[in-house]
C-alpha positions in Angstrom: 0.0 0.0 0.0 1.5 3.4 -1.0 2.1 6.1 1.7 -0.4 8.9 1.8 0.1 12.4 3.2 -2.8 14.9 3.2 -4.7 12.6 0.8 -1.8 12.6 -1.6 0.3 9.6 -2.6 4.0 10.0 -1.8 7.0 7.9 -2.8 9.8 7.2 -0.3 13.1 5.6 -1.2 15.9 4.9 1.1 19.6 5.2 0.1 22.4 2.9 1.0 24.9 5.8 0.7 26.5 6.9 3.9 27.2 10.3 2.5 26.0 12.3 -0.5 28.3 14.7 -2.3 27.7 17.3 -5.0 30.0 18.0 -7.9 31.7 21.3 -7.2 32.5 21.8 -10.9 28.8 21.9 -11.8 27.9 25.5 -12.6 24.5 25.2 -11.1 25.9 24.0 -7.8 28.4 26.9 -7.8 25.6 29.4 -8.3 23.5 27.8 -5.6 26.4 27.9 -3.2 27.1 31.6 -3.9 23.4 32.5 -3.5 23.3 30.5 -0.2 26.4 32.3 1.1 24.9 35.7 0.2 21.6 34.9 1.8 23.3 33.7 5.0 25.4 36.9 5.2 22.3 39.0 4.8 20.3 37.0 7.4 23.2 37.4 9.9 23.3 41.1 9.3 19.5 41.4 9.8 19.7 39.4 13.0 22.2 41.9 14.4 19.9 44.7 13.6 22.6 46.8 12.0 22.2 50.2 10.5 21.6 48.7 7.0 18.4 46.9 8.1 15.7 49.1 6.7 12.4 48.0 5.4 10.1 50.4 3.5 6.5 49.3 3.1 3.9 50.9 0.9 0.3 49.9 1.6 -1.9 50.3 -1.5 -5.7 49.9 -1.6 -6.0 50.0 2.2 -9.2 48.1 3.2 -8.6 47.9 7.0 -6.9 50.3 9.5 -3.2 49.6 9.8 -1.6 50.7 13.1 1.9 50.6 14.3 0.9 47.6 16.5 -0.3 45.7 13.4 3.0 46.4 11.5 5.0 45.4 14.6 3.1 42.2 14.9 3.7 41.3 11.2 7.3 42.2 10.9 8.5 41.0 14.3 8.0 37.5 13.1 11.0 37.9 10.8 13.4 39.6 13.3 13.8 42.4 15.8 11.9 45.6 15.0 13.9 48.6 16.1 11.7 51.4 14.9 8.5 52.0 12.9 7.7 55.3 11.3 4.4 55.8 9.5 3.1 58.6 7.2 0.2 59.1 5.0 0.7 60.2 1.4 -2.2 62.3 -0.1 
């Protein structure tokens, strides 16, 4: 009987390999490693809350009131919120 997850059939296969290695000469692997290194660096900077961690948010077609508390609740899920400034553009 096949395995089911959330009413979907899944296929599982076990490997006899003790270790899996990638080919470092593969161009796709090199690009992926560079992208991963850059993302890791940016994440570490964001976690420190350095001076370069600025997020500008524009809310268009506002349907519900957006307060500072709402913005803090949303963005604090992704890291430390140091400051929130709001303004209305007419």
